[in-house]
Every structure is written in C-alpha cells, then in structure tokens.
C-alpha positions as CSV (number, residue, x, y, z in Angstrom):
1,M,-7.6,4.8,-18.0
2,K,-8.4,3.3,-14.6
3,P,-6.5,4.3,-11.4
4,L,-3.2,2.6,-11.0
5,N,-4.2,0.7,-7.9
6,Y,-7.2,-0.8,-9.8
7,A,-4.9,-1.7,-12.7
8,I,-2.6,-3.5,-10.3
9,L,-5.4,-5.5,-8.9
10,R,-6.8,-6.4,-12.3
11,Y,-3.4,-7.5,-13.4
12,F,-3.4,-10.2,-10.8
13,T,-6.6,-11.6,-12.3
14,T,-4.8,-12.2,-15.6
15,V,-1.7,-14.1,-14.4
16,K,-1.1,-17.2,-12.3
17,E,1.1,-15.3,-9.9
18,A,3.3,-12.2,-9.9
19,C,5.7,-10.2,-7.8
20,A,6.0,-6.4,-7.6
21,D,8.7,-6.3,-10.3
22,D,6.3,-8.3,-12.6
23,V,3.5,-5.8,-12.0
24,I,5.8,-2.8,-12.7
25,G,7.1,-4.4,-15.9
26,A,3.5,-5.2,-17.1
27,L,2.1,-1.8,-16.4
28,K,5.1,0.3,-17.4
29,G,3.8,0.9,-20.9
30,Q,0.5,2.4,-19.9
31,Y,1.4,3.8,-16.4
32,G,5.2,4.5,-16.8
33,G,4.7,8.2,-16.2
34,F,3.0,7.7,-12.9
35,K,5.2,8.5,-9.9
36,A,3.4,5.8,-7.9
37,L,4.6,3.1,-10.3
38,N,7.6,2.2,-8.1
39,K,8.4,-0.8,-6.1
40,K,7.6,0.6,-2.7
41,A,4.1,1.8,-3.7
42,V,3.3,-1.3,-5.7
43,V,4.3,-3.5,-2.7
44,S,2.1,-1.4,-0.5
45,T,-0.8,-1.9,-2.8
46,I,-0.2,-5.6,-3.0
47,M,0.1,-5.9,0.8
48,T,-3.1,-4.0,1.3
49,A,-4.9,-6.3,-1.1
50,E,-3.6,-9.3,0.7
51,A,-4.7,-7.8,4.1
52,N,-8.2,-7.3,2.6
53,G,-8.3,-10.9,1.4
54,L,-8.1,-10.3,-2.4
55,L,-4.6,-11.7,-2.9
56,E,-2.6,-14.4,-1.2
57,E,1.2,-15.1,-1.0
58,T,2.3,-18.1,-3.1
59,R,6.1,-18.2,-2.8
60,F,9.2,-16.1,-2.4
61,D,12.8,-16.1,-3.8
62,M,15.8,-13.8,-4.2
63,D,16.4,-11.8,-7.3
64,A,19.8,-11.2,-9.0
65,N,20.5,-8.3,-6.6
66,N,19.8,-10.5,-3.6
67,E,16.5,-8.7,-2.9
68,L,13.5,-10.6,-1.6
69,R,10.8,-11.1,-4.2
70,V,7.4,-12.2,-2.8
71,Y,4.9,-13.6,-5.3
72,Y,1.1,-13.3,-4.9
73,R,-2.0,-14.6,-6.7
74,A,-5.6,-13.7,-6.8
75,H,-7.4,-16.8,-5.5
76,E,-10.8,-17.6,-7.0
77,E,-12.9,-15.5,-4.5
78,G,-10.4,-12.6,-4.7
79,A,-10.4,-12.6,-8.5
80,S,-14.2,-12.7,-8.5
81,T,-14.4,-9.7,-6.2
82,I,-11.8,-7.7,-8.1
83,N,-13.6,-8.5,-11.4
84,K,-17.0,-7.6,-10.0
85,Y,-15.9,-4.1,-8.9
86,I,-13.2,-3.2,-11.4
87,K,-14.3,-3.5,-15.0
88,D,-12.1,-3.1,-18.0
C-alpha cells in the first residue's frame, strides 16, 4: 500500500477532475482507517500539489451544505510527473 498522499496524487491521474470529497469517497475503501483521510488534510495535500505545479484548479461550486467545493485536475505535464515518480 502506498502512502496516502501518493494515492491522492495518483487518483488525479485517473479522473478528468475531482474535489476533496471525490478523493475521500474514492479512497475510503482502502484508506478509510487512516486519520489523515479527512477533508482538511486532503485539501492540504491537493493545495500543496497545486502549488508545486502538479494539479490545477478547474472549477468550483457549492455542495448541498453550502460549502465550497473546488475541483482540480492533473494536467498533462503534472500527470506525467506523478506517474513517473509514483508507480502502482
């Protein structure tokens, strides 16, 4: 099993775009017991990846609870870098 942060980054290489809630839902089966699989920690990982040029923001909206959801994607170069260093 790879570290959670690696799994988060790899997830973005498998989808068109995702928000933190999508990531949590997708990884819950394998990483559900991890304390770091929470919205605050996932958002932090995503924002770090964005700051490092691996992900980019695509859009935002409000969820059913009127909380902001920001969607990101791994652009071609970012996905290539992620896949180069994080293997399945």
